[in-house]
C-alpha positions as CSV (number, residue, x, y, z in Angstrom):
1,M,116.6,129.9,74.3
2,T,118.1,126.4,74.7
3,N,116.4,123.9,77.0
4,L,118.8,122.4,79.6
5,I,116.3,119.8,80.8
6,E,113.7,118.2,78.6
7,I,111.2,115.7,79.9
8,E,109.2,114.2,77.0
9,D,106.1,111.9,77.4
10,V,107.5,110.4,80.6
11,S,105.4,107.8,82.5
12,H,106.5,106.0,85.6
13,A,104.8,103.6,88.1
14,Y,106.0,102.1,91.4
15,Q,105.5,98.3,91.9
16,T,103.5,97.6,95.0
17,A,102.1,94.4,96.6
18,S,98.7,95.3,95.0
19,G,100.1,96.0,91.6
20,P,101.6,99.0,89.7
21,L,101.0,102.5,91.2
22,P,101.2,105.0,88.3
23,V,102.7,108.4,89.4
24,L,103.5,110.1,86.1
25,D,101.6,109.7,82.9
26,G,102.8,111.3,79.7
27,L,104.5,114.2,81.5
28,N,106.1,116.9,79.4
29,L,108.3,119.7,80.9
30,S,111.3,121.7,79.8
31,V,113.6,124.0,81.8
32,P,115.5,126.6,79.7
33,E,119.1,127.1,80.6
34,G,119.6,129.8,83.2
35,K,116.0,129.8,84.3
36,F,114.3,129.0,87.6
37,C,111.4,126.6,87.3
38,A,109.0,125.8,90.2
39,V,106.8,122.7,90.2
40,V,103.7,122.6,92.3
41,G,100.8,120.1,92.6
42,P,98.8,118.0,95.0
43,S,100.6,115.9,97.6
44,G,101.6,112.5,96.2
45,C,101.4,113.6,92.5
46,G,105.0,112.6,91.7
47,K,107.0,115.8,92.3
48,S,109.8,114.1,94.1
49,T,109.8,111.2,91.6
50,L,110.5,113.9,89.0
51,T,113.6,115.1,90.8
52,R,115.0,111.5,91.0
53,L,114.4,111.0,87.2
54,I,116.4,114.3,86.5
55,A,119.2,113.3,88.9
56,G,119.4,109.9,87.2
57,L,118.6,108.0,90.4
58,M,115.7,106.2,88.6
59,F,114.5,105.9,85.1
60,P,111.1,106.3,83.4
61,D,109.0,103.3,82.3
62,R,108.3,105.3,79.1
63,G,109.6,108.5,77.6
64,E,112.9,110.3,77.9
65,V,114.6,112.7,80.3
66,R,117.4,114.7,78.6
67,L,120.1,116.9,80.0
68,H,121.9,119.1,77.4
69,G,120.0,117.0,74.7
70,E,121.5,113.7,76.1
71,V,119.2,111.0,77.5
72,I,119.9,110.5,81.2
73,R,120.9,106.9,81.7
74,S,122.9,107.0,84.9
75,P,123.3,109.2,88.1
76,R,124.6,112.6,87.1
77,K,127.5,114.3,89.0
78,S,126.5,117.6,87.3
79,V,123.3,117.8,89.3
80,G,123.2,119.7,92.7
81,M,120.5,118.8,95.2
82,A,119.1,120.5,98.4
83,F,116.4,119.0,100.5
84,Q,114.0,120.1,103.3
85,N,116.4,118.3,105.7
86,P,119.9,119.7,105.1
87,V,121.5,116.3,105.9
88,L,124.8,117.8,107.0
89,L,127.4,115.3,108.5
90,E,127.9,116.1,112.2
91,W,131.4,114.6,112.2
92,R,132.5,117.2,109.6
93,T,132.9,120.9,110.0
94,I,130.7,123.2,107.9
95,L,133.6,123.8,105.6
96,N,134.2,120.1,105.1
97,N,130.5,119.5,104.6
98,V,130.5,122.1,101.8
99,I,133.6,120.7,100.0
100,L,132.2,117.2,100.0
101,P,130.8,117.2,96.4
102,L,134.2,118.5,95.2
103,E,135.9,115.4,96.8
104,I,133.6,113.3,94.6
105,V,133.4,115.1,91.3
106,A,136.9,116.8,91.3
107,P,139.1,114.4,93.3
108,R,142.3,115.9,91.8
109,M,141.5,119.4,92.7
110,P,144.0,120.7,95.3
111,R,142.6,120.9,98.8
112,A,143.4,124.7,98.9
113,K,141.3,125.2,95.8
114,R,138.4,123.3,97.3
115,E,138.5,125.4,100.5
116,E,138.8,128.6,98.5
117,R,135.7,127.8,96.5
118,A,133.8,126.7,99.7
119,R,134.8,129.8,101.7
120,E,133.7,132.0,98.8
121,L,130.2,130.6,98.9
122,L,130.0,130.6,102.7
123,S,130.9,134.3,102.7
124,L,128.3,135.0,100.1
125,V,125.5,133.5,102.2
126,G,126.6,135.2,105.4
127,L,128.4,132.2,107.1
128,E,131.9,133.6,107.1
129,G,133.4,132.8,110.5
130,F,131.4,129.6,110.9
131,E,133.6,127.4,108.7
132,D,134.9,125.4,111.7
133,K,131.6,124.9,113.4
134,R,129.7,121.6,113.5
135,P,126.1,121.5,112.1
136,S,124.6,121.1,115.6
137,E,126.1,124.5,116.5
138,L,124.1,126.3,113.8
139,S,120.5,127.3,113.6
140,G,118.1,125.7,111.1
141,G,118.4,128.6,108.7
142,M,122.2,128.6,108.9
143,R,122.3,124.9,108.2
144,Q,120.1,125.4,105.2
145,R,122.4,128.1,103.9
146,A,125.4,125.7,104.3
147,S,123.3,123.0,102.4
148,L,122.8,125.5,99.6
149,C,126.5,126.1,99.4
150,R,127.2,122.4,99.3
151,S,124.7,122.0,96.4
152,L,126.4,124.8,94.4
153,V,130.0,124.3,95.2
154,H,130.8,122.1,92.1
155,K,128.9,124.5,89.8
156,P,126.2,122.0,88.8
157,D,124.4,122.1,85.4
158,I,121.1,122.2,87.3
159,L,120.2,122.7,91.0
160,I,117.3,120.6,92.2
161,L,115.5,122.1,95.3
162,D,113.1,119.6,96.9
163,E,111.1,121.8,99.4
164,P,114.3,123.1,101.0
165,F,112.5,125.9,103.0
166,G,109.4,124.0,104.1
167,A,110.5,123.3,107.7
168,L,111.7,126.8,108.4
169,D,109.7,129.6,110.2
170,A,108.2,132.3,108.0
171,F,110.8,134.9,108.7
172,T,113.7,132.6,108.0
173,R,112.0,131.3,104.9
174,E,111.5,134.7,103.4
175,D,115.1,135.6,104.2
176,L,116.3,132.6,102.3
177,W,114.0,133.4,99.4
178,Q,115.8,136.7,99.1
179,L,119.2,134.9,99.4
180,M,118.3,132.7,96.4
181,H,117.9,135.8,94.2
182,Q,121.3,137.0,95.5
183,L,122.9,133.7,94.7
184,R,121.4,133.7,91.2
185,S,122.9,137.1,90.5
186,E,126.3,136.2,91.9
187,E,126.4,132.5,90.9
188,P,124.1,132.1,87.9
189,F,122.5,128.6,87.8
190,T,119.5,126.8,86.3
191,A,117.1,125.5,89.0
192,L,114.0,123.3,89.5
193,L,112.2,123.8,92.7
194,I,109.6,121.4,94.2
195,T,107.3,123.3,96.6
196,H,103.9,123.4,98.1
197,D,104.1,127.1,98.8
198,L,102.5,129.1,96.0
199,R,104.0,132.4,97.3
200,E,107.4,130.8,97.2
201,S,106.9,129.7,93.6
202,V,105.8,133.1,92.4
203,Y,108.6,135.0,94.2
204,L,111.4,132.7,93.1
205,A,110.5,131.3,89.7
206,D,110.6,132.4,86.1
207,Q,108.1,129.7,85.3
208,V,105.6,127.8,87.6
209,V,104.4,124.4,86.4
210,V,101.3,122.9,88.0
211,L,101.0,119.1,87.9
212,S,97.7,117.3,87.8
213,G,96.6,114.7,90.4
214,R,98.3,111.3,90.2
215,P,99.2,110.0,87.7
216,A,100.6,113.5,86.9
217,R,100.7,115.4,83.7
218,T,101.6,119.0,83.0
219,Q,98.3,120.7,83.7
220,F,99.2,124.4,83.6
221,V,102.3,126.6,83.0
222,L,102.5,130.2,84.4
223,D,105.3,132.4,83.0
224,I,106.5,135.1,85.4
225,D,108.3,137.7,83.3
226,L,110.0,139.6,86.1
227,P,113.7,140.4,86.6
228,G,115.5,139.5,89.7
229,P,116.4,140.2,92.5
230,R,112.8,140.9,93.4
231,P,111.6,142.9,96.5
232,I,109.6,140.7,98.9
233,E,106.8,143.4,98.6
234,M,106.1,142.2,95.1
235,L,104.1,139.4,96.6
236,Y,101.4,141.9,97.6
237,N,101.0,143.8,94.3
238,T,98.1,143.3,92.0
239,Q,99.9,141.2,89.5
240,S,101.2,138.7,92.1
241,V,97.7,138.4,93.7
242,E,96.3,137.6,90.2
243,W,99.1,135.0,89.6
244,L,98.4,133.4,93.0
245,A,94.7,133.2,92.3
246,Q,95.4,131.5,89.0
247,L,97.6,128.9,90.7
248,R,95.2,128.3,93.6
249,A,92.4,127.6,91.0
250,Q,94.7,125.2,89.2
251,I,95.6,123.3,92.4
252,E,91.9,122.9,93.2
253,I,91.4,121.4,89.7
254,A,94.3,119.1,90.2
255,Q,92.8,118.0,93.6
256,G,89.4,117.3,91.9
257,R,87.7,120.1,94.0
258,S,86.9,122.3,91.0
259,D,85.7,121.9,87.5
260,P,88.3,123.0,84.9
261,R,85.6,124.4,82.7
262,N,85.1,127.1,85.3
263,S,88.7,128.2,85.4
264,T,89.9,131.3,83.6
265,P,93.1,131.2,81.5
């Protein structure tokens, strides 16, 4: 299977008043085309830095980040991004918020075609009839649905999700997890999810990557060989409980609270 994203021996440090602050050190990671990869790790280990490197918003001090085998040297229009805060523009309707990426990456596309594409996605996520509403007129979960539509409207090569469900209540969060599986079946895409929620990673991903403490390396990779969509009940079966136990043990190692020699493969 072809890797869409390849991160090879990447190191990066931020310059601070007291000197360089290393956040990534020899990080290696690959995301196969069509797969969903979740990245977990201790707070401050460089997960969000990783998303900026993939999007071409910053560049590594050492190593390479490649998309379709090509080194990323500038911001990429073919990357879709969704964040914990939907960041919808209040002066634009929901429809106009969703078509915004098309105005940037496909300026010659007729307005009617942009609207058709946006309405198709909004209908898919249950927001048909809300196209002319303003963001403030929607609930948090509805705004996040609109944000997901905006991130997918231009059919990006890769969708980066930086804790997009972290601020939602438990019921809304699980509802959107199931929506992600529906979107993948209707609108296939490759995704990289940054999350602190191990249940979320196991439910959504084909592969979960655990990063070490800062400066981060790839510490552990868990492959989840399950088809989607997945019933939410799968989180409570024996296999999922074992996966979650493995991930918790790896997080404790990354936090320095457990000896890696005591972990089981």
